[in-house]
N, C-alpha and C positions, 0 to 999 in steps of 0.2 A: 243651566246648572241644576243639579239634583237637590230638591228640597229635603229638609229633614223629615217631613211627613212621608214623602214618597220612599225615602231610604228606610224609615221605620217599617213601613208596610212590606218593603222588599226583604228586609232582614227577617221579619216575622214569618214570611212565606218560606224563606230559605231554610230556617232552622226548625220549621214546623211548630211554631209557638202555639199554645192553646188559645182558643177564642178569647178567654178572659184576659190573658196577658196581652194579646194583640190589641184588644180594646183599650187597655191601660196605656199602651204605647201611643196609640192614635190620639187619645184624649190629651195626653201630655204634649205631644208634638203639635197639636192644633193650638196650644197656648203659645208656642214658640215659632214665629214666622222666620225660621232660620233656614239657611242652606246647610247641607251636610258638612261643608267646609268650616262651618262655625263651631264645630264640636271641639273646641280647644279648651285647655284647662282654665285659662283666664275667663273665657266667655261663660263656661259652665259655673265656675266659682262665683262670678258676678250674679248669675241667675239665682243660685242657691242662697246667697246672702240676701238678695232682695225678697225671695220667696219666703224666707223665715219671718219677714215682717207681716205677711199676709196669710200664711198657711200654717197648719200644725206641724211641729217638728217631725212627727212620724210620716206625714205626707211628703215632706221635703226629703226625708231619708229615702223614700221609695223613688222619688224623682231622681235623686243622686244615683241610685243603683241602675235605673233604666238608662240615664244619660251616659253613665260610665260604660254600660254594656254596648250601647250604640257607638260610643267613641272608640272602643276597642275594635269593633267590627269595621268602622270607617278607617282606622289606622291600618288594619290588616289589609284592607282593599286599596290602600294608597289614596284615599279620598280626603285626607286631612294632613296638612303640614303644620306641625306644632313644635316650636322650640322647647316647650316644657313637657315633652313627651314622657320623660322619666319621673315627673313630679305627680304625686297623687292628688286627687281632688280634695278640696277642703272637707273637713269632717263636719257632720251634722249630728249633734247630740240630742237624744230624746229619752225621756224617762221610760222605763219598761212599762208595758201595759198592766193594769190591775184587772185581771181576768175575772169576769162574772159569768157564772153558769147557773142553770136552774137546778134546784134541789129535787129530790124524788117527790116531795110533797107538792112542789109547784108543777112538776110534770104530771102528777095525778090530777091536779086541778085543771091543767090544760087539756088533758084527755077527756075529762068530764064535760068541759065546755065544747070540745070538738065533736063529741058524740051527739050534741044537740044543735050543731051549727046548721043554719038554714042554707038553702041554695046548693050549688054544685056546678060541675062542668057539664058538658053535653053528654058525657058518658058515665059520670059517677057523682052521687051526692056527696057533699062535704062531710056529712055525718059518718060516712064510711071511709072516704079518702083521707081526711085529715088525721083521724086516729091512727090509721095504718102508716101514714107518713111520719108521725111522731114516734111511733114504736120502732119502725125500721131505722129511722134517722138516729135515734138514741142508741139502739143496739149496735148499729154498724159504725157510727161516727163518720159517715160519708159526707162529702161536700154535696151541695145542691145539684151541681151538674152531673155528678156521678149517680146521685139518686135518680135523676130523670133518665139516665142512660142504662141502668141495670136492666137485664132481661131475665125472663123465666129460664132460659137455657143456661144462664150462669149460676143458677141456684141448684145445688145438689145436696139434698138433706138439709142440714142447718148451715152449710157452707156456701158462701157467695164469693165466686172468683171473678175478678174484673181487672181491666187495665185502667188505672186512674187517668182521667183526662188531663189533669194539670201536670203530672210528672211523667206520664207515659210509662209507668212501671206497673208490673203485675202486683195484685194485692188480693188477699183472701181475708174475709171476715167471718166470724161465727155469729149467727143470729140466734137470739133467745126464742123460746117457744111463743111468748105473746106476739112477737113480730112475725113469726111464721104463720100463726093463726090469723093475724090481721091481713097478711097477703092473700090468704085463702078467701077472705071476704070481698076482695076487690073483683070487679068484673074484668074478665080477660078479653080485651078488645084489640090486642096486638102483641108483638113480641116483647115490648118493654113493660115492666111492672107498673111504673108510674108514668113514664113518658108517653105511653099510649093513651093516658087518661087526662093529662093536664100539661099545659105549657109552662115555661119558665116564669113568665110575667104573672100568670094567673096564680101559680102556687105561692110566689112571693107576696102578692097582694092578699091572698086568702090567709096566709100565715100571719101577716101583719094585723089583719082584722081579728083573727083568733086571739092573738096575744093581748090586744087591746081589750077584747071582750072578756078575757079571763082576768083582767086587772093586773097583768104582769108587765115587767119591763123587758126589753131585749127584742130579739128577732129570731128567725129560724136558725141562725148561726149558733145560737145558744145550745141547740141539740148536740152539735159536734163538741162543744165545750163540756157539756154535762157528761157526754159519753167518755171523753178523755179523762175527766176528773174522777168519775166513778170507776173507770178502769184502773187508774193509779191506786185508788183506795182499796181495790180488790187485789192488788199486787200484780196487775197486768201492765206492762209497759205501754204508756200512752204513745210513745214514738212508734212502736210496732203496731199498735192498735189502729192508729190513724194512717200508717203507711208513710211516715216522714223519713226522708233520707238524711236530714241534718240532725245530729244528736242535740237534745236539749230544746229544740224548737217547740215541740208539743208542750213541754213543761212551762216555757216562757209565755206562749201565746194561747194555750187552750186549757190549762189546768187551773182551776179556781183554788187558790191557796187558802182562802177562808174555809171552804168546804173540807180541804185536806186537813185543816186544823182540828177537825172532829176526831182525828186519830191520835191527836197529841193530848198530853196532860200538862197542866200548869206546873211550874216548879213548886216544890214544897214550901208551905208558908213558914214565915219566921215565927218562932215561939215554941 
């Protein structure tokens, strides 16, 4: 019999899922020593109920979405017999996230520390690589995987055209002058702007160290949040800026509402 893990890998390969999504599916299915025939409403509901005692609601929500996706694929392929085929899975409620982004002041502090960062990769010192990463990441709002994948050939003037790895959709961003200048400081060792200089694990670790050294909270993902937030503050749609296809997703998950409140005024005082 086909195991759930094998089916998940088969599904990811068939639909051409991104490496990140495939990894999420594999991690989840390794938790569940199921056969694909176990993808019934009752079995999934029982797992979700139990998981809520051990995992964060947002994590369980993601598990629900992935299991529902696999269940629909298994039903389509005739691999599941379920008397409850018409009944939806149990709901999993979670509070919306309170998005935190870096302010311009915090970003300037991060840049100052990055310019003094010791060490580096085999091809580029951190004092050059990390400031460029921060400036381009903030200006573009790109995900880490896309940052590593962008090439010099995709850059025309201040426009960067790419196909985003997660959604497989074309996307164009406009880079500001500081990020363009920072790209010019990087050694050109291959076709990719950043990916030819540093690998995924190394940039994640180096950014984590940089954030700690700067005395800030957060991670490299905050660059994308700050980019979306300041885009909205400037009257630029965060949805279009980040290349999201789902309306409202950027506002819910990437825009810092406390920073957006800088544009608001308190109601008039009584008196």
